[in-house]
Every structure is written in C-alpha cells, then in structure tokens.
C-alpha positions in Angstrom: 30.2 -46.7 142.6 33.0 -45.4 140.3 33.3 -41.6 140.1 35.7 -39.3 138.4 36.9 -36.0 139.9 36.3 -32.8 137.8 37.8 -29.4 138.9 37.1 -26.2 137.1 38.0 -22.7 138.4 38.4 -23.8 142.0 35.1 -25.8 142.0 35.0 -29.6 142.0 32.4 -32.2 141.1 32.3 -36.0 141.1 31.3 -37.4 137.7 29.8 -40.9 137.4 30.6 -42.6 134.1 27.2 -44.2 134.0 25.6 -40.8 134.4 27.8 -39.3 131.7 26.9 -42.1 129.3 23.2 -41.7 130.0 23.4 -37.9 129.4 25.2 -38.3 126.1 22.9 -41.1 124.9 19.9 -39.2 126.0 20.9 -36.1 124.2 21.5 -38.1 121.0 18.1 -39.8 121.3 16.5 -36.4 122.0 17.9 -34.9 118.8 16.7 -37.9 116.8 13.2 -37.7 118.3 13.0 -34.0 117.6 14.0 -34.6 113.9 11.4 -37.3 113.6 8.8 -35.1 115.1 9.6 -32.2 112.7 9.0 -34.5 109.8 5.2 -34.4 110.5 3.0 -31.7 109.0 1.1 -30.6 106.0 4.3 -30.9 104.0 5.8 -34.3 104.8 9.6 -34.3 105.0 12.4 -36.8 105.5 14.9 -36.4 108.3 17.5 -35.3 105.8 15.2 -32.6 104.5 14.5 -31.4 108.1 18.3 -31.2 108.9 18.9 -29.5 105.6 16.1 -27.0 106.1 17.5 -26.1 109.6 21.1 -25.6 108.4 20.6 -24.0 104.9 18.9 -20.6 105.0 18.4 -20.8 101.2 16.5 -24.1 101.5 12.8 -24.0 100.5 12.1 -25.8 103.8 13.9 -23.4 106.0 10.9 -21.3 106.9 8.7 -24.4 107.6 11.4 -26.0 109.8 12.6 -23.0 111.7 9.4 -21.0 112.1 6.7 -23.6 112.2 8.1 -26.9 113.4 11.2 -26.3 115.5 9.4 -24.1 118.1 6.9 -27.0 118.9 9.7 -29.5 119.2 11.8 -27.2 121.3 8.9 -26.3 123.5 8.2 -30.0 124.2 11.8 -30.8 125.0 12.3 -27.7 127.3 9.0 -28.2 129.1 9.8 -31.9 129.7 13.2 -31.0 131.0 11.8 -28.3 133.3 9.1 -30.6 134.7 11.5 -33.5 135.2 14.1 -31.3 137.0 11.3 -29.9 139.2 10.2 -33.4 140.0 13.8 -34.5 140.8 14.2 -31.7 143.3 10.9 -32.3 145.0 11.4 -36.1 145.3 14.8 -35.5 146.8 13.5 -33.1 149.4 10.4 -35.1 150.2 12.4 -38.4 150.1 9.4 -39.8 148.4 9.2 -41.3 144.8 5.6 -40.3 144.5 6.2 -36.6 145.0 5.9 -34.2 142.0 5.0 -30.6 141.3 1.3 -31.5 141.6 1.7 -31.8 145.4 3.0 -28.2 145.5 -0.2 -26.9 143.9 1.6 -25.6 140.9 -0.2 -27.4 138.1 -3.6 -27.5 139.9 -3.3 -23.8 140.8 -2.5 -22.9 137.2 -5.5 -25.0 136.0 -7.9 -23.2 138.3 -6.8 -19.7 137.3 -6.9 -20.5 133.6 -10.4 -22.0 133.8 -11.5 -19.1 135.9 -10.2 -16.7 133.3 -11.9 -18.6 130.5 -15.2 -18.8 132.3 -15.1 -15.1 133.3 -14.0 -13.7 130.0 -15.9 -16.1 127.6 -12.8 -16.7 125.6 -10.2 -19.4 125.8 -7.5 -17.2 124.4 -7.6 -14.1 126.6 -7.5 -13.1 130.3 -10.3 -11.6 132.4 -9.5 -7.9 132.0 -6.7 -5.3 132.0 -3.2 -6.7 132.2 -4.3 -10.4 132.1 -6.4 -9.7 129.1 -3.3 -8.5 127.3 -1.0 -11.3 128.5 -3.5 -14.1 128.1 -3.4 -17.7 129.3 0.4 -18.0 130.0 0.2 -15.2 132.5 -2.9 -16.7 134.2 -1.1 -20.1 134.4 2.1 -18.6 135.8 0.2 -16.5 138.4 -2.0 -19.5 139.4 1.0 -21.8 139.8 2.8 -19.4 142.0 -0.3 -18.8 144.1 -0.9 -22.5 144.5 2.6 -23.1 145.6 2.5 -20.3 148.1 -0.7 -21.7 149.7 0.8 -25.2 150.0 4.1 -23.8 151.4 2.3 -21.6 153.9 0.1 -24.4 155.2 3.0 -26.8 155.5 5.3 -24.5 157.4 5.5 -25.2 161.1 8.7 -23.7 162.4 10.4 -25.3 159.5 9.4 -27.5 156.5 9.0 -31.2 156.8 9.0 -33.3 153.6 6.2 -35.6 154.7 4.0 -32.8 155.9 4.6 -31.0 152.6 3.3 -34.0 150.7 0.2 -34.4 152.8 -0.7 -30.8 152.6 0.0 -30.7 148.9 -2.3 -33.7 148.3 -5.1 -32.0 150.2 -4.7 -28.6 148.5 -4.5 -30.3 145.1 -7.8 -32.1 145.7 -9.5 -28.8 146.6 -8.1 -27.0 143.5 -9.1 -29.9 141.3 -12.7 -29.8 142.5 -12.8 -26.0 142.1 -11.6 -26.5 138.5 -14.3 -29.0 137.7 -17.0 -26.7 139.3 -15.8 -23.9 137.1 -16.0 -26.1 134.0 -19.5 -27.1 135.0 -20.8 -23.5 135.2 -18.9 -22.2 132.2 -20.1 -22.1 128.6 -19.6 -25.5 126.9 -17.8 -24.0 123.9 -15.3 -22.1 126.0 -14.7 -24.8 128.5 -14.2 -27.5 125.8 -11.3 -25.4 124.4 -9.9 -24.9 127.9 -9.9 -28.6 128.4 -7.3 -29.0 125.7 -5.0 -26.7 127.6 -5.8 -28.5 130.9 -4.8 -31.8 129.3 -1.5 -30.4 128.2 -0.9 -29.7 124.5 2.0 -28.6 122.2 -0.2 -27.7 119.3 0.5 -24.3 117.7 3.5 -23.5 119.9 5.8 -20.7 118.7 8.9 -19.0 119.8 7.0 -17.0 122.4 6.5 -20.3 124.2 10.1 -21.4 123.8 11.8 -18.3 125.2 10.3 -18.2 128.8 11.2 -21.9 129.4 14.6 -21.6 127.9 15.4 -18.5 130.0 14.1 -20.2 133.2 16.3 -23.3 132.5 19.3 -21.1 131.7 19.1 -19.4 135.0 17.8 -22.2 137.3 19.8 -25.2 136.0 23.2 -23.8 137.1 21.7 -22.7 140.4 20.2 -26.1 141.2 23.5 -27.8 140.2 25.3 -25.6 142.6 22.8 -26.6 145.3 23.4 -30.3 144.7 25.5 -30.6 147.9 22.6 -29.3 150.0 20.2 -31.5 148.1 22.3 -34.6 148.8 22.4 -33.7 152.5 18.6 -33.2 152.7 18.0 -36.9 152.1 19.3 -37.6 155.6 17.5 -36.9 158.9 17.2 -33.3 160.1 19.7 -33.8 162.9 22.3 -35.2 160.5 21.7 -32.3 158.0 22.2 -29.7 160.8 25.4 -31.5 161.9 26.7 -31.3 158.4 26.5 -27.5 158.5 23.6 -27.1 156.1 21.1 -24.4 156.9 18.2 -26.8 156.5 15.2 -24.5 156.2 17.0 -22.1 153.9 18.3 -24.9 151.6 14.8 -26.5 151.4 13.2 -23.2 150.8 15.5 -22.2 147.9 15.4 -25.5 146.2 11.6 -25.7 146.5 11.4 -22.1 145.0 13.5 -23.3 142.1 11.2 -26.3 141.6 8.1 -24.2 141.7 9.5 -21.7 139.2 10.5 -24.4 136.8 7.1 -26.2 137.0 5.1 -22.9 136.8 6.9 -21.7 133.7 6.6 -25.1 132.0 2.9 -25.3 132.8 2.3 -21.8 131.5 3.9 -22.8 128.2 2.3 -26.1 127.5 -0.3 -26.8 130.2 -0.1 -29.3 133.0 1.5 -32.3 131.2 0.9 -35.2 133.6 3.4 -37.8 135.0 6.6 -36.4 133.3 7.8 -34.9 136.6 6.9 -38.1 138.4 8.3 -40.7 136.2 11.4 -39.1 134.7 13.5 -38.7 137.9 12.7 -42.3 138.8 13.7 -43.6 135.4 17.0 -41.6 135.6 17.6 -42.9 139.1 17.3 -46.5 138.0 19.5 -46.0 134.9 22.3 -44.3 136.8 21.9 -46.4 139.9 22.4 -43.3 142.1 21.2 -42.7 145.6 18.7 -40.1 144.6 17.3 -38.7 141.3 20.2 -37.1 139.4 19.2 -33.6 138.3 20.8 -33.3 134.9 20.0 -36.8 133.7 16.4 -36.4 135.0 16.0 -33.3 132.8 17.4 -35.1 129.7 15.1 -38.1 130.3 12.1 -35.7 130.8 12.9 -33.9 127.5 13.1 -37.2 125.6 10.0 -38.6 127.2 7.9 -35.5 126.3 9.2 -35.4 122.8 8.6 -39.1 122.3 5.0 -38.8 123.7 4.3 -35.9 121.3 5.5 -38.0 118.4 3.2 -40.8 119.5 0.3 -38.4 119.9 0.8 -37.1 116.4 1.2 -40.4 114.6 -1.0 -42.9 116.6 -4.3 -41.7 115.1 -3.1 -39.6 112.2 -4.3 -37.3 110.8 -6.0 -36.7 114.2 -3.5 -35.3 116.8 -4.0 -36.1 120.5 -2.8 -33.7 123.2 0.6 -34.8 124.5 -0.8 -34.9 128.0 -3.1 -37.8 127.0 -0.1 -40.0 126.0 2.0 -39.1 129.0 -1.0 -39.9 131.3 -1.5 -43.3 129.6 2.2 -44.1 129.9 2.5 -42.7 133.4 -0.5 -44.2 135.1 0.8 -47.8 135.0 4.2 -46.6 136.3 2.4 -44.8 139.2 0.6 -48.1 140.0 4.0 -49.8 139.9 5.6 -47.3 142.3 2.6 -47.7 144.8 2.9 -51.5 144.6 6.6 -51.4 145.3 6.0 -49.1 148.2 3.4 -51.4 149.7 5.6 -54.4 149.2 
C-alpha cells in the first residue's frame, strides 16, 4: 500500500493517499449534507440562502440559520463522529467487526439511568432530585454510560483485559441492562415513558448549542490523544506475546484507549441519545474504502458524521411534515449491514 511520510516538530506519520482522498471527499460531502439539512424548517430556504444566512450577520436568515438550525446539524455531525471514532477504537482492540460501544455498556447504561430518572421523577425533562434535577437528562445519560462501562470493564478484567472476553461480558451486561430498561418502561406512567422512548431511540430534535459544546470539547481533547495512540492501537491487533515483544505496555494501552472510547460514546449518547449502528457500521465502511488493515480513526469519524447527517436528512424528509427520530433511520440502514457482517463471519 502506497504511503507518504509526514514529519512535523519531530513527530512522523505515514499518510495513505486513499485515506487523504476519503477524508477530503467525506468532509465536502458532510458540508453539503449539513447545508441540505438546514434548508428544512418552518421557513424553507435554498442552499444559497443557508450559506448567506450563515456568513452575513445582517441577513434576515442569520438568526434562523445560526441559532435554530446550525446547532442541530452540528450536533448530528459531532455525535456521529464521536460514535464512529469510539467504534473504531473498540473494534481495533477487540479485533472483531461486530464490536461497538453497546458491548461496553455505555448506551444501555445511559438508557437505564435516563428511564429510571423519568420513572422516578414523573418528567421526561428533569432528573430525580437535587443535582440531577438541575442538570437533567444529559447528566443522567453521561453518569449511566460511565457506570455501565465500569461494570463491563470490572467483570472482564482477569489479570489483564482480553478482547474476546470483553465482547462476551459486554453482550451479557447489555442484555441485563436492556431488560431492566424495558421493565422500568413497563412500570412507569405511559405519558412519561412515551416521551422517554424518543430519547432512547436517538433524536436530534430541538438540539441547541448546549448539546454541541460538550461533544465538540470531547472531540477536541480526545481526537489528538487517540491519534497519538495509533501506534499502540496498531500493535494491539497482533497477539499478546507479539504486543509485549514490541515494547507496548499492553494492559495500559488497552485501558487508556478503552477509556477514550467510553468517554466519546458517553458524551455522544448524552447529547443525542443512543443512535444505533453508527459506531458499528462507520469503521467498517471506512476500512473498506481505505483498504487498510484496521479501521482508520480519522476517516471513521468523518464517515460517521456524514452517515448521521444523511440519516437525519432522510428522517426529516421521508414522511414530511412528520419527522422520525434519526435513530430509526440508522437502525433500518444498519440492521441489514449487521446481518451482512454476521453472514461474512460465518462464511
């Protein structure tokens, strides 16, 4: 595979032309999808009006574009990028294309705490009491995601962390959390639980800058750190003895990369709910487009952002004026892909 050396301030990387082409093309497609998405609303606009409203502060469309429509589009793109990057890390560590943040208990743990807060408080827009009552659903989701990941990690640890054991434990814990979630939905008030179901499905409706900032900050901090850990991630795809012989502190490297994946998935889930299949499909799509040995981190994030934005565009236009939650579209698109991966694995 052709690679190009890049050296900056004493650091060096190997750039693959196919990966660079995918990244540039993906970013251009993402901008186009965001512009098309921001056309939709109570006041229909053309793409030119959207761009003009974003650039010109004196434009009559400036407030609508910047304060009402851009936050939703940015939230979708950033959440998709965070989920896809988290999925790429987990699939590389587990050496399994079926691995995703769901097996770490992040999304299912977040769903349980949100539903529990809704059932206990009687409101889908507040917490149980005290601090959680002030912070609301994002705090509940973030707390639940971290707790779920801690449970899976603790149960999977046996003098080290094995990728296959992590997957098996994660599947079991996710099944338990899922059944607890459905039990809570059963005993809750039907009006409150029906509103909670929208969040559980994954929705970008009514997203504002308060949802954009946490995901943007998480990506700004964690993307450079994960890129610096690419060498360790590349080594982890070999056997444990080989990794140790290469001088990589195996358990420390796995632990830090899993921590980054958990934080990315938890913040993304707190902002938009558990959007299904983005973390599973995006790394595999990027892997096939770049023809690399394992899911490329940066290209996976770009593919995830474009996939989520495109799914939101479909969700808003397919049955207009009725808007579907974006998680419904990603699930419909992702389920056949999951079947395809299982079929390939069996073959």
